C-alpha positions as CSV (number, residue, x, y, z in Angstrom):
1,M,10.3,10.1,22.3
2,T,13.0,12.6,23.4
3,R,13.3,14.1,27.0
4,S,11.7,17.1,25.5
5,G,9.2,15.1,23.2
6,I,8.0,13.5,26.5
7,R,7.2,16.9,28.1
8,R,4.8,17.5,25.3
9,L,3.0,14.3,24.8
10,I,3.5,12.0,27.8
11,A,4.7,11.2,30.7
12,V,6.7,10.9,29.2
13,G,5.6,9.9,30.0
14,A,4.3,10.2,31.3
15,L,3.7,9.6,32.2
16,T,1.5,11.4,31.7
17,A,-0.5,10.5,32.9
18,T,-2.4,11.0,32.4
19,G,-6.3,12.9,36.6
20,A,-3.0,11.8,37.2
21,L,-3.9,8.2,36.6
22,I,-3.6,5.1,38.3
23,L,-3.2,1.4,37.4
24,A,-4.5,-1.5,35.9
25,G,-3.6,-5.3,34.9
26,C,-3.6,-7.2,32.0
27,G,-6.5,-9.8,31.2
28,S,-4.7,-11.6,28.5
29,G,-2.4,-13.4,30.9
30,S,1.1,-13.8,29.6
31,G,0.5,-11.5,26.7
32,F,2.1,-14.1,24.3
33,S,-1.3,-15.5,22.8
34,D,-1.4,-16.2,19.0
35,P,-1.6,-12.9,17.1
36,G,-5.2,-12.4,16.5
37,A,-6.7,-14.6,19.2
38,S,-8.4,-11.8,21.0
39,E,-12.1,-11.8,21.0
40,G,-13.5,-9.8,18.1
41,S,-10.2,-9.2,16.2
42,G,-11.4,-10.5,12.8
43,D,-11.9,-6.8,11.3
44,L,-7.9,-6.6,11.9
45,T,-5.5,-7.0,9.2
46,S,-3.0,-10.0,9.2
47,S,0.0,-11.0,7.2
48,D,3.6,-12.0,7.6
49,D,5.1,-8.6,7.9
50,G,7.0,-7.7,10.7
51,L,6.1,-4.8,12.9
52,K,7.7,-1.2,13.2
53,I,7.3,0.6,16.3
54,L,8.1,4.4,16.8
55,I,8.5,5.9,20.4
56,G,9.3,8.7,22.1
57,S,11.7,8.7,25.0
58,S,12.6,10.1,28.3
59,G,16.1,8.6,28.1
60,D,18.1,5.4,27.7
61,A,16.2,3.8,30.6
62,E,12.9,3.9,28.7
63,T,14.6,3.0,25.2
64,D,16.2,0.0,27.0
65,A,12.9,-1.2,28.5
66,V,10.8,-1.0,25.4
67,N,13.3,-2.8,23.2
68,A,13.8,-5.5,25.8
69,A,10.2,-6.0,26.1
70,V,9.5,-5.9,22.3
71,A,12.6,-8.2,21.7
72,A,11.0,-10.8,24.2
73,W,7.6,-10.7,22.8
74,S,9.3,-10.8,19.1
75,E,11.2,-13.8,20.1
76,E,8.2,-15.9,21.5
77,S,5.6,-15.0,19.1
78,G,7.8,-15.4,16.0
79,V,7.0,-12.1,14.5
80,E,9.9,-9.8,13.7
81,A,9.4,-6.5,15.6
82,T,11.8,-3.1,15.5
83,V,11.7,-0.5,17.8
84,S,12.7,3.4,16.5
85,T,13.3,6.1,18.9
86,A,12.0,9.7,17.6
87,S,14.0,12.7,18.1
88,D,10.8,14.7,17.1
89,L,7.8,12.2,17.6
90,P,4.9,14.6,16.3
91,Q,6.8,15.2,13.2
92,E,7.9,12.0,12.5
93,L,4.6,10.4,13.0
94,S,3.0,13.0,10.6
95,Q,5.6,12.4,8.0
96,G,5.2,8.7,8.2
97,F,1.7,9.1,7.6
98,A,1.9,11.6,4.7
99,A,4.4,9.2,2.9
100,G,2.2,6.4,3.2
101,S,4.5,4.2,5.6
102,P,3.7,4.9,9.2
103,P,4.9,2.8,12.0
104,D,2.4,-0.1,12.9
105,L,2.2,0.9,16.6
106,F,3.5,4.3,18.1
107,Y,3.3,6.4,21.1
108,L,0.0,8.5,20.6
109,A,-1.0,11.7,22.9
110,P,-4.5,12.4,23.7
111,E,-4.2,15.9,22.3
112,A,-3.4,14.2,18.6
113,L,-5.8,11.4,18.8
114,A,-8.9,13.5,17.5
115,G,-6.9,14.8,14.4
116,Y,-5.7,11.3,13.2
117,A,-9.2,9.8,14.0
118,E,-10.9,12.4,11.8
119,N,-8.6,11.9,8.9
120,G,-8.8,8.0,9.3
121,S,-5.2,7.5,10.1
122,V,-5.5,5.5,13.1
123,K,-7.4,2.2,14.0
124,A,-9.9,2.1,17.0
125,Y,-8.9,-1.1,18.4
126,G,-9.6,-0.5,21.9
127,D,-12.6,-2.7,22.3
128,L,-10.8,-5.5,20.8
129,L,-8.5,-5.6,23.8
130,G,-8.5,-8.7,26.1
131,N,-7.6,-6.3,28.9
132,K,-9.8,-3.5,28.2
133,D,-11.7,-3.7,31.5
134,D,-8.4,-3.3,33.6
135,F,-7.6,0.2,32.3
136,Y,-8.4,3.1,34.6
137,P,-11.7,4.5,33.1
138,S,-10.1,8.0,33.1
139,L,-7.4,7.0,31.0
140,V,-9.9,5.4,28.9
141,K,-11.6,8.5,28.7
142,N,-8.6,10.1,27.3
143,F,-8.5,8.0,24.2
144,T,-12.2,7.6,23.5
145,Y,-13.3,9.7,20.5
146,D,-16.8,10.0,18.7
147,D,-17.6,7.1,21.3
148,Q,-14.9,4.8,20.2
149,F,-12.0,3.6,22.4
150,Y,-9.2,3.8,20.1
151,C,-6.2,2.5,21.9
152,A,-4.6,1.4,24.9
153,P,-3.1,3.9,27.3
154,K,0.6,2.7,28.0
155,D,1.2,4.4,31.3
156,F,0.4,7.8,32.9
157,S,2.1,10.3,35.3
158,T,1.2,13.3,37.3
159,L,3.5,16.3,38.1
160,Q,4.9,17.1,41.5
161,L,8.0,18.6,43.4
162,V,11.1,17.0,43.4
163,I,13.5,18.1,45.9
164,N,17.4,17.5,46.2
165,K,17.7,16.4,49.7
166,G,21.3,16.9,50.0
167,I,20.9,20.5,49.1
168,W,17.8,21.0,51.3
169,D,19.4,19.5,54.3
170,A,22.6,21.8,53.8
171,A,20.3,24.7,53.7
172,G,19.1,24.0,57.1
173,L,15.4,22.9,55.8
174,T,13.3,20.0,57.5
175,D,10.4,18.2,56.2
176,A,8.5,20.9,58.0
177,D,9.5,23.3,55.6
178,I,8.5,21.3,52.5
179,P,6.1,24.2,50.9
180,T,2.4,23.7,51.0
181,T,1.4,27.0,49.7
182,W,2.7,29.5,46.6
183,D,4.2,31.5,49.5
184,D,6.0,28.6,50.9
185,L,7.3,27.5,47.5
186,A,8.5,31.1,46.8
187,S,10.2,31.4,50.2
188,V,12.2,27.8,50.3
189,A,13.1,28.5,46.4
190,Q,14.7,31.9,47.6
191,T,16.4,29.9,50.4
192,L,17.7,27.5,48.0
193,T,19.2,29.8,45.1
194,A,22.8,30.2,45.9
195,D,26.1,29.1,44.6
196,G,25.1,29.6,40.8
197,R,22.2,27.4,41.6
198,V,18.4,28.3,41.2
199,G,16.0,27.2,43.7
200,L,13.3,25.7,41.1
201,A,13.7,25.0,37.6
202,F,11.0,23.6,35.1
203,G,10.0,23.4,31.4
204,A,9.1,26.6,29.6
205,E,5.8,25.0,28.6
206,Y,2.0,24.7,29.4
207,Q,2.9,21.1,30.3
208,R,4.7,22.2,33.6
209,V,3.3,26.0,34.1
210,G,-0.2,24.5,33.6
211,A,0.4,23.0,37.1
212,F,0.1,26.6,38.5
213,M,-2.9,27.2,36.6
214,A,-4.8,24.5,37.9
215,Q,-3.5,25.4,41.3
216,A,-5.5,28.7,40.7
217,G,-8.3,27.1,39.3
218,G,-7.7,27.8,35.9
219,G,-6.9,25.9,32.6
220,L,-6.9,26.4,28.8
221,V,-10.3,24.9,28.1
222,S,-13.4,24.3,30.5
223,D,-13.9,20.8,32.4
224,D,-16.2,19.5,29.6
225,G,-14.0,20.8,26.8
226,T,-16.6,23.0,25.4
227,E,-15.3,26.5,26.3
228,A,-12.2,28.4,26.0
229,V,-10.9,29.8,29.3
230,A,-7.4,30.6,28.5
231,N,-7.5,34.4,29.8
232,S,-9.4,33.8,32.8
233,S,-8.3,35.8,35.9
234,E,-7.2,32.4,37.7
235,N,-4.8,32.1,34.6
236,V,-3.7,35.5,34.8
237,E,-3.0,35.2,38.6
238,A,-1.1,31.8,37.9
239,L,1.3,33.4,35.3
240,D,1.7,36.8,37.4
241,Y,3.1,34.3,40.3
242,V,5.5,32.4,37.7
243,K,6.6,35.7,36.3
244,T,7.6,37.1,39.8
245,N,9.4,34.6,40.8
246,L,11.3,34.3,37.6
247,A,12.1,37.9,37.7
248,Q,13.5,37.3,41.0
249,G,15.9,34.7,40.0
250,D,14.5,32.2,42.4
251,F,12.5,30.2,39.4
252,A,14.2,29.3,36.1
253,F,13.0,27.6,33.0
254,A,15.4,24.6,32.5
255,S,16.6,26.4,29.2
256,D,17.8,29.5,30.9
257,V,20.2,27.5,33.1
258,G,21.4,25.5,30.2
259,A,19.6,22.1,30.6
260,G,17.2,20.5,28.1
261,W,14.5,19.9,30.6
262,G,13.7,20.0,34.4
263,G,15.1,16.4,35.3
264,E,18.4,17.4,33.6
265,A,18.7,20.8,35.3
266,F,17.9,19.0,38.8
267,G,20.2,16.0,38.2
268,K,23.2,18.4,37.3
269,G,22.4,20.4,40.4
270,L,21.7,23.5,38.4
271,A,18.4,23.6,40.4
272,A,17.7,22.4,43.6
273,M,13.8,21.5,42.9
274,T,12.2,20.7,39.7
275,I,8.5,20.1,38.6
276,E,8.6,16.9,36.8
277,G,6.4,13.5,36.4
278,N,7.4,10.1,37.7
279,W,9.3,9.4,34.4
280,I,11.9,11.4,36.3
281,T,13.1,8.3,38.4
282,G,14.2,6.4,35.2
283,A,16.5,9.6,34.3
284,M,17.7,9.7,37.9
285,S,18.9,6.2,38.2
286,S,20.5,5.9,35.2
287,D,22.2,9.4,34.6
288,Y,22.3,11.0,38.0
289,P,22.4,7.9,40.5
290,D,24.3,9.7,43.4
291,V,21.7,12.3,43.6
292,D,19.5,11.8,46.8
293,Y,16.1,13.3,46.5
294,V,12.4,13.4,47.8
295,V,9.1,13.7,46.0
296,A,6.4,15.8,47.6
297,E,2.9,17.1,46.3
298,L,3.0,20.4,44.5
299,P,1.9,23.1,47.0
300,A,-1.8,24.5,46.8
301,G,-2.6,27.7,45.0
302,P,-5.4,29.9,45.6
303,S,-7.8,27.5,44.4
304,G,-6.2,24.4,46.2
305,Q,-4.2,21.5,45.3
306,G,-3.9,21.2,41.4
307,T,-1.4,19.5,38.9
308,L,-1.6,18.0,35.4
309,Q,-1.7,14.5,34.2
310,F,-0.2,13.1,31.5
311,T,-0.6,9.6,29.3
312,N,0.2,8.3,26.1
313,C,-1.5,5.2,24.4
314,W,-0.4,2.8,21.9
315,G,-1.9,4.1,18.6
316,M,-2.1,1.7,15.8
317,A,-2.0,2.7,11.9
318,A,-5.2,1.9,10.1
319,D,-2.9,1.0,7.2
320,S,-0.8,-1.5,9.2
321,P,-0.8,-4.7,7.3
322,N,-0.5,-6.8,10.5
323,Q,-2.9,-5.4,13.1
324,K,-3.7,-8.7,14.5
325,A,0.0,-9.1,15.8
326,A,0.0,-5.3,16.8
327,L,-2.8,-6.0,19.0
328,D,-1.1,-8.9,20.6
329,L,1.8,-6.8,21.2
330,V,0.0,-4.3,22.8
331,E,-1.6,-6.6,25.2
332,Y,1.7,-7.9,26.2
333,L,3.0,-4.2,26.8
334,T,0.1,-3.3,28.9
335,S,0.1,-6.9,30.7
336,S,0.3,-6.2,34.7
337,E,3.9,-7.9,34.6
338,Q,5.2,-5.7,31.9
339,V,3.6,-2.3,33.1
340,L,5.4,-2.9,36.3
341,S,8.7,-3.8,34.8
342,F,8.3,-0.2,32.8
343,S,7.6,1.4,36.0
344,Q,10.9,0.1,37.6
345,A,12.8,0.6,34.7
346,F,11.9,4.4,34.1
347,G,8.9,5.7,36.6
348,P,5.4,5.9,34.9
349,M,2.7,4.6,36.7
350,P,1.0,1.5,35.3
351,P,-2.4,2.3,33.5
352,V,-4.1,-1.1,34.9
353,Q,-5.9,-1.3,38.0
354,S,-4.5,-5.0,38.7
355,A,-1.0,-3.4,39.2
356,A,-2.1,-1.0,41.8
357,E,-1.3,-2.5,45.1
358,E,1.9,-4.1,43.9
359,W,3.1,-0.7,42.6
360,K,2.4,1.3,45.6
361,S,4.2,-1.6,47.8
362,E,7.3,-1.1,45.5
363,N,7.2,2.7,45.4
364,P,6.2,4.0,48.7
365,T,8.6,7.2,48.3
366,L,6.8,8.1,45.2
367,A,3.2,8.1,46.7
368,A,2.9,11.9,45.9
369,F,2.4,11.1,42.1
370,L,-0.2,8.5,43.0
371,T,-2.1,10.8,45.6
372,A,-2.4,13.4,43.0
373,A,-4.6,11.2,40.9
374,D,-7.7,12.6,42.9
375,Y,-7.1,16.2,41.6
376,A,-5.2,16.3,38.7
377,K,-6.3,17.8,35.4
378,S,-5.8,16.1,31.9
379,V,-4.2,18.1,28.9
380,P,-6.9,19.2,26.7
381,T,-7.9,16.7,23.9
382,N,-10.0,19.0,21.6
383,D,-9.0,18.4,17.8
384,G,-6.2,21.0,16.9
385,I,-5.4,21.8,20.6
386,A,-1.9,20.4,19.9
387,S,-0.8,23.1,17.7
388,V,-2.5,25.7,20.1
389,I,-0.4,24.4,23.0
390,T,2.6,24.6,20.8
391,D,2.1,28.1,20.1
392,F,1.4,28.9,23.7
393,N,4.6,27.3,24.8
394,S,6.5,29.7,22.5
395,Q,4.9,32.5,24.0
396,L,5.5,31.1,27.6
397,E,9.4,31.3,26.7
398,S,9.3,35.1,27.1
399,L,7.2,35.1,30.4
400,K,10.0,36.3,32.4
401,T,9.7,39.8,31.0
402,G,6.3,39.4,28.9
403,D,2.9,40.4,29.8
404,P,0.6,37.4,31.0
405,Q,-2.4,38.8,30.1
406,K,-1.4,39.6,26.7
407,L,0.1,36.1,26.4
408,L,-3.2,34.7,27.6
409,D,-5.1,36.8,25.3
410,T,-3.5,35.3,22.4
411,A,-3.8,31.9,23.7
412,Q,-7.5,32.7,24.1
413,S,-8.1,33.6,20.5
414,N,-6.3,30.4,19.2
415,V,-8.1,28.2,21.7
416,E,-11.6,29.6,20.7
417,A,-10.7,28.7,17.3
418,V,-10.3,25.0,18.1
419,V,-13.1,24.9,20.7
420,G,-15.4,26.6,18.4
């Protein structure tokens, strides 16, 4: 997906990832088994047709990695496969279904699963995966609807605080100054706001601002998904905090500093800190290799530590004429070896438990992303919630001058319509 798209589906990535999620390997070995060889795959379609794969992307690093992996599988399996990168994944995916020509495989966000499952657009193939028991249970839950495991999680990510080390050091700050509370964060953001640069920049969307809501003990829906809680006092407190710092100029939305997303604002030096998922590592290495940065856990709010997790799955079209080959490709793409390769290329954490120890060994400086798995909250998955979040995001763009209570009251009405 695009860099903006991954922030809405993800995270990309990610992401994310998925509570912030964690890792599992591949029970299918190399992943290059004969298409259709997985146990119980007899109800899948099979043909000589090639596969079409539609992804969203956090940038060139992710696009190149997915293209390379699919090309390797295609060469070994003998099945033609082509990857397309969407500029607006939800829109292009819905257009494909409406036209009767959806991609065989595609990135699918948890919040979009219920709608596609209800109208019969996607295939529930999760229980056919040879490596199904290797995925983290929390991720499997994200993609289980009506007691059916629909699709394989492709990765996951959590949100944390990313700090420009050069700017941090130049400001006279040390490790002891890394913020652990909201007051700390506001203070260091003020210190780092100088020379045309803002202290902290992030996306004007629930998928970033929602981390503050979690830290205040809030969210859009209750933990069991049965009650709308968008206009709770906890959420008002969170948005008041963000608004205050936006108005003071120490926080900024990425778009307000001329960036498409927090990673761009951070990489270009328009912000000294950002709130992003671990997909940012790929963008930093490919687009901003000279920026030295550190990752820290987001500071605790009134309710303690909190963040969001993101994940996507490999959705499979119910109308795909070659689902057996698609299943084989998914098993390859989610093998321990391949998900670790994706992590090295663009940052997301592997969704299989068998890859956990190697990931932690290879990524000691990114430990904060993994630590957050213990307390991260997932984006709601209620049918119709995606459009509610889209509307909420449009309202958040005016938070700097708007009324948090009114904004949340509007969101409450929209969430009630979905949850009710």
